[in-house]
C-alpha positions as CSV (number, residue, x, y, z in Angstrom):
1,M,0.0,0.3,0.1
2,A,1.0,3.6,-0.2
3,I,0.7,6.6,2.1
4,F,-1.1,10.0,1.8
5,R,-0.6,12.3,4.5
6,C,-1.5,15.9,4.9
7,N,0.7,18.4,5.6
8,Q,-1.9,20.5,6.8
9,C,-4.4,19.1,8.3
10,R,-2.2,15.7,8.9
11,H,-4.8,13.7,7.7
12,L,-3.2,10.1,7.1
13,R,-4.5,6.7,5.5
14,E,-3.4,4.1,3.2
15,V,-4.2,3.9,-0.6
16,A,-3.4,1.8,-3.4
17,N,-0.4,1.3,-5.1
18,E,-0.9,2.0,-8.1
19,H,-0.8,6.2,-6.9
20,A,2.5,6.7,-5.2
21,G,4.6,8.9,-6.9
22,K,1.4,10.8,-7.4
23,Q,-0.2,13.5,-6.3
24,A,-4.0,14.2,-4.6
25,K,-6.2,16.6,-3.0
26,C,-6.9,15.8,1.0
27,P,-10.9,14.6,1.4
28,Q,-10.4,16.9,4.7
29,C,-8.6,20.2,3.7
30,Q,-8.4,19.7,-0.2
31,Q,-5.1,20.6,0.1
32,V,-3.0,19.2,-2.9
33,T,-0.6,16.3,-1.1
34,Q,2.2,14.1,-2.7
35,I,1.5,10.2,-2.2
36,Y,4.5,8.2,-0.8
37,D,5.6,4.8,-1.2
38,T,5.0,3.3,1.9
39,V,8.4,1.8,2.2
40,V,10.3,4.7,0.7
41,F,8.7,7.3,3.6
42,I,9.0,4.5,6.3
43,E,13.0,4.8,5.0
44,K,12.9,8.4,5.0
45,I,11.4,8.7,8.7
46,L,14.1,6.2,9.7
47,E,16.7,7.9,8.5
48,K,16.3,11.0,9.8
49,F,15.3,9.6,13.4
50,F,18.8,7.7,13.4
51,A,20.6,10.5,12.8
52,L,18.9,13.0,15.0
53,Q,19.5,9.9,17.5
54,K,23.5,9.9,16.8
55,E,23.2,14.0,16.8
56,L,21.3,12.9,20.6
57,V,24.0,11.0,21.5
58,A,26.9,13.5,20.2
59,L,25.3,16.4,22.4
60,R,25.5,14.1,25.7
61,Q,29.1,13.2,25.4
62,H,29.8,16.6,25.2
63,H,27.8,17.6,28.2
64,N,28.8,16.9,32.3
65,A,26.6,15.2,33.5
66,D,25.1,17.9,35.5
67,D,23.8,19.7,32.8
68,Q,20.2,19.6,31.6
69,L,19.7,19.0,27.7
70,E,16.6,20.5,26.4
71,L,15.2,18.1,23.9
72,K,12.4,19.8,21.6
73,V,9.8,16.8,21.2
74,I,9.3,16.3,17.2
75,D,6.1,15.1,16.3
76,E,6.1,15.0,12.7
77,P,8.4,13.5,10.2
78,T,11.1,16.0,8.5
79,E,9.7,14.8,5.3
80,D,6.7,17.3,6.4
81,S,9.3,19.9,6.9
82,F,8.6,22.6,4.2
83,S,11.3,23.6,1.4
84,L,11.3,24.8,-2.1
85,Q,14.2,23.2,-2.8
86,D,14.5,21.6,-6.1
87,I,11.1,23.0,-7.5
88,D,10.5,25.0,-10.3
89,I,9.2,28.3,-9.2
90,N,7.3,28.8,-12.4
91,N,5.4,25.4,-12.3
92,T,4.2,24.3,-8.9
93,K,1.3,24.8,-6.2
94,E,4.0,24.8,-3.6
95,L,3.8,28.4,-3.1
96,A,0.7,28.1,-2.1
97,N,1.2,25.7,0.9
98,Q,0.4,27.8,4.0
99,Q,3.6,27.0,5.9
100,Q,5.0,29.3,3.1
101,F,3.4,32.3,3.5
102,S,1.9,32.0,7.1
103,P,4.9,34.4,8.7
104,I,3.2,36.9,6.3
105,I,-0.2,36.2,8.4
106,D,1.6,36.1,11.5
107,W,3.6,39.5,10.7
108,F,0.5,41.3,10.3
109,E,-1.2,40.0,13.1
110,S,1.5,41.2,15.1
111,K,0.5,44.5,13.7
112,N,-3.6,43.8,15.0
113,I,-3.8,44.1,11.4
114,K,-5.6,40.9,9.2
115,A,-4.5,39.5,6.4
116,S,-5.2,36.4,3.9
117,V,-3.8,35.1,0.9
118,D,-5.7,34.1,-1.8
119,Q,-3.8,30.3,-2.5
120,K,-5.0,30.5,-6.3
121,E,-3.1,33.8,-6.1
122,L,0.1,31.5,-6.1
123,D,-0.5,28.8,-8.4
124,T,1.8,28.9,-10.4
125,T,1.2,25.9,-12.7
126,G,-0.7,28.0,-15.4
127,F,0.9,29.7,-18.3
128,F,0.5,33.4,-16.5
129,D,3.9,33.8,-15.1
130,E,5.4,32.7,-18.3
131,V,4.3,35.4,-20.5
132,A,4.5,37.9,-18.0
133,I,8.3,37.0,-17.2
134,E,8.4,37.3,-21.2
135,L,6.2,40.4,-21.9
136,G,8.8,42.4,-18.5
137,N,12.1,41.4,-19.4
138,N,11.3,43.2,-22.8
139,Y,8.6,45.8,-22.2
140,E,10.2,48.6,-24.1
141,I,10.1,46.3,-27.3
142,L,6.5,44.3,-26.4
143,R,4.6,47.1,-25.1
144,E,3.3,48.2,-27.8
145,V,1.5,45.2,-28.7
146,S,0.4,44.9,-24.9
147,D,-1.0,48.2,-25.0
148,K,-3.1,47.5,-27.7
149,I,-4.3,44.4,-27.2
150,K,-5.8,45.8,-23.5
151,R,-6.5,49.1,-25.6
152,F,-8.8,46.9,-28.1
153,Q,-9.9,44.6,-25.3
154,Y,-11.7,47.2,-23.6
155,K,-13.6,48.5,-26.4
156,G,-14.4,45.0,-27.3
157,Y,-13.2,44.9,-30.3
158,S,-12.3,41.1,-31.7
159,N,-9.2,41.6,-33.5
160,A,-6.0,43.4,-33.7
161,N,-3.6,44.2,-36.7
162,F,0.0,45.3,-36.1
163,H,2.3,46.9,-38.5
164,L,5.9,45.8,-38.6
165,A,7.6,47.7,-41.9
166,Q,9.0,50.0,-39.6
167,K,10.6,47.9,-37.2
168,S,14.1,46.1,-37.2
169,Q,14.2,42.5,-38.0
170,K,15.7,42.0,-34.4
171,E,12.5,43.9,-33.5
172,I,9.8,42.0,-35.5
173,Q,11.2,38.5,-34.7
174,M,11.0,39.6,-31.3
175,V,7.5,40.4,-31.6
176,T,6.1,37.6,-33.8
177,S,7.3,34.8,-31.3
178,F,5.6,37.2,-28.5
179,C,2.8,36.6,-30.0
180,S,3.3,33.0,-31.3
181,Q,4.1,32.4,-27.5
182,L,0.5,34.1,-26.7
183,Y,-1.1,31.7,-29.2
184,K,0.2,28.7,-27.9
185,Y,-0.9,29.3,-24.3
186,S,-4.2,30.6,-25.5
187,F,-4.2,34.1,-24.7
188,V,-5.0,35.3,-28.6
189,A,-7.3,32.9,-30.4
190,K,-5.1,33.3,-33.3
191,S,-1.8,34.5,-34.5
192,Y,-1.1,35.3,-37.9
193,Y,2.2,36.8,-39.5
194,Q,1.7,38.3,-42.9
195,K,5.5,38.1,-43.9
196,K,5.5,39.6,-47.0
197,E,3.2,42.6,-46.4
198,K,4.9,42.7,-42.5
199,I,1.5,43.1,-40.9
200,L,0.6,40.7,-37.8
201,N,-3.1,39.8,-37.1
202,L,-4.5,38.7,-33.9
203,T,-7.7,37.3,-33.0
204,L,-8.0,38.5,-29.3
205,Q,-9.3,36.5,-26.1
206,S,-12.8,38.0,-24.2
207,A,-12.0,35.8,-21.2
208,P,-12.5,37.8,-17.7
209,S,-9.3,36.1,-16.9
210,I,-6.8,37.1,-20.0
211,V,-8.4,40.3,-20.2
212,Q,-7.2,41.3,-16.4
213,F,-3.8,39.8,-17.4
214,F,-3.5,42.3,-19.8
215,N,-5.3,45.0,-18.0
216,G,-2.2,45.1,-15.7
217,S,-1.9,41.7,-13.5
218,W,0.5,40.9,-16.5
219,L,3.1,43.3,-14.1
220,E,2.1,41.7,-10.6
221,W,2.7,38.5,-11.9
222,F,6.5,39.4,-13.4
223,I,7.2,41.0,-10.2
224,F,6.1,38.2,-7.7
225,V,7.7,35.5,-10.0
226,K,11.1,37.0,-10.8
227,T,11.4,38.8,-7.1
228,F,10.5,35.4,-5.8
229,R,13.8,33.8,-7.8
230,T,15.9,36.3,-6.8
231,L,14.9,35.9,-3.2
232,H,15.4,32.0,-3.8
233,D,18.5,32.0,-5.4
234,K,19.7,34.0,-2.7
235,Q,19.2,30.9,0.0
236,I,18.0,32.9,2.1
237,S,15.1,32.6,4.9
238,F,11.6,34.2,3.1
239,S,8.2,34.3,2.8
240,G,6.2,35.5,-0.4
241,A,2.5,36.2,-1.5
242,R,0.7,38.0,-4.0
243,R,-2.1,39.8,-3.8
244,V,-2.5,40.3,-0.2
245,T,-5.8,41.4,1.6
246,I,-5.2,43.5,4.5
247,A,-7.8,44.9,7.3
248,L,-6.3,47.8,9.3
249,P,-7.9,48.2,12.7
250,N,-10.4,51.2,11.7
251,Q,-11.6,48.8,9.3
252,D,-10.2,50.3,6.1
253,T,-9.4,47.3,3.5
254,Y,-6.3,47.0,1.4
255,E,-5.1,44.6,-1.2
256,L,-1.3,44.9,-1.8
257,D,0.2,43.5,-5.0
258,A,3.5,41.5,-3.8
259,F,4.8,41.1,-0.1
260,F,7.8,39.2,1.0
261,L,8.8,38.8,4.2
262,I,12.4,38.9,5.2
263,N,13.8,36.2,8.1
264,Q,10.4,36.5,8.9
265,T,11.0,40.0,10.0
266,V,12.5,42.6,7.3
267,P,8.8,43.0,4.8
268,I,9.7,44.3,1.0
269,C,5.9,45.7,0.1
270,I,5.6,46.1,-4.2
271,E,3.0,47.8,-5.4
272,C,2.4,47.5,-9.4
273,K,1.3,49.9,-11.9
274,A,0.9,49.2,-15.6
275,G,-1.1,52.3,-16.4
276,E,-1.6,55.8,-14.7
277,F,-0.8,55.5,-11.2
278,R,-0.3,59.7,-10.2
279,Q,-3.4,59.7,-8.3
280,D,-2.5,56.6,-6.2
281,L,0.5,58.5,-4.7
282,D,-0.4,59.6,-1.6
283,K,-2.8,57.3,-0.9
284,Y,0.3,54.3,-0.8
285,S,2.3,57.5,1.1
286,R,-0.5,57.6,4.0
287,L,-0.6,53.2,3.7
288,R,3.6,52.8,4.3
289,K,3.2,55.3,7.3
290,R,0.4,53.1,8.8
291,L,2.4,50.1,8.2
292,D,5.0,51.4,9.7
293,I,7.1,50.3,6.6
294,D,10.4,51.4,5.7
295,Q,10.6,53.9,2.4
296,Q,13.2,51.9,0.8
297,H,11.5,48.5,1.5
298,F,7.8,49.8,0.4
299,L,8.1,50.1,-3.5
300,L,5.6,51.5,-6.1
301,C,6.7,49.5,-9.3
302,V,5.4,51.5,-12.3
303,A,6.0,50.0,-15.8
304,G,8.0,52.1,-18.5
305,L,8.6,54.9,-15.8
306,S,11.7,56.6,-16.7
307,D,14.9,56.0,-13.9
308,E,14.7,60.1,-13.8
309,Q,11.0,60.4,-13.1
310,A,11.3,57.4,-10.1
311,Q,14.1,59.4,-9.1
312,G,12.2,62.5,-8.6
313,L,8.9,61.0,-7.2
314,T,10.9,59.3,-4.7
315,S,12.3,62.4,-3.0
316,M,8.7,64.2,-3.5
317,Y,6.6,61.6,-1.7
318,D,7.1,58.8,1.2
319,V,7.5,55.7,-1.3
320,T,10.0,54.2,-3.7
321,L,9.3,54.5,-6.5
322,V,10.9,51.9,-9.9
323,N,10.4,50.4,-13.0
324,E,10.5,47.1,-14.6
325,K,14.3,47.3,-14.6
326,T,15.3,48.6,-11.7
327,L,13.2,46.7,-9.7
328,F,15.7,44.1,-8.9
329,P,18.6,45.7,-8.6
330,H,17.2,47.6,-5.5
331,V,15.8,44.2,-4.1
332,E,19.2,42.7,-3.9
333,Q,20.5,46.0,-2.6
334,L,18.5,45.7,-0.1
335,L,19.5,42.5,0.8
336,G,22.7,43.8,1.1
């Protein structure tokens, strides 16, 4: 038999061997959990047990008989300890594991602020993050495509044409490749390039999630995944979440686009704007103060904002403005 053990609610049951190595939803709490081969599972538990036993013997040998050694009771197999090692950040449900983001909830609770996270917003098994990474990494060239799709979807148009004759061969290749990716992942219903006329034709999708993506959520995905990867590669302790809903003591509510907590103590809050942002500068300034977050750690990322504008507005308002290029060097600078 194989073993199903939920890491969230600790539900335990035996299942048929044919399910070993697969994932299934817990019948108690619906958390997606790995199913283990029984022998492999027990071997790993015993391996950890004997390693801990050996460590305990060594510790006792280094203490005098009068010393009291305080032992922490371990009621969970270390197989359950949460780790993001060896995962594909662009294709995983593990970021939605409550153990991953719970320190953020606790941090807000310590400030008498109620916070909640929609776990669906942390599931990267779809293609939103892949397309967002491509768009964000090449925003100067692909911005025209994204903006036109957004504008035409808002107007209810079903088709969009792009005349590429005035662009360089490199830009044409990048635009057509990106639109092929949009078609591959069904962000558009059709993509056709008239090579001779150098005209690109797109048939647009009207699904709400796709409309929302081009309306600005692409920037949230881009920033969240790339920042998460930056922190993950640094091999430091952190938690991350996107679209964190918070309720202040006076019942004012906000949705934070991306929030990271370093070593369970140091916050980095990132708000994202792919369009007009000026009307929100004062709101973010007041929110930063109410959350008591240092200005360097409360960032407003505006896609396409010039470095000069970002520097000037940062000196005028109580938030740090960055663009899609300068955000990540700023985060790395915060990490030292």
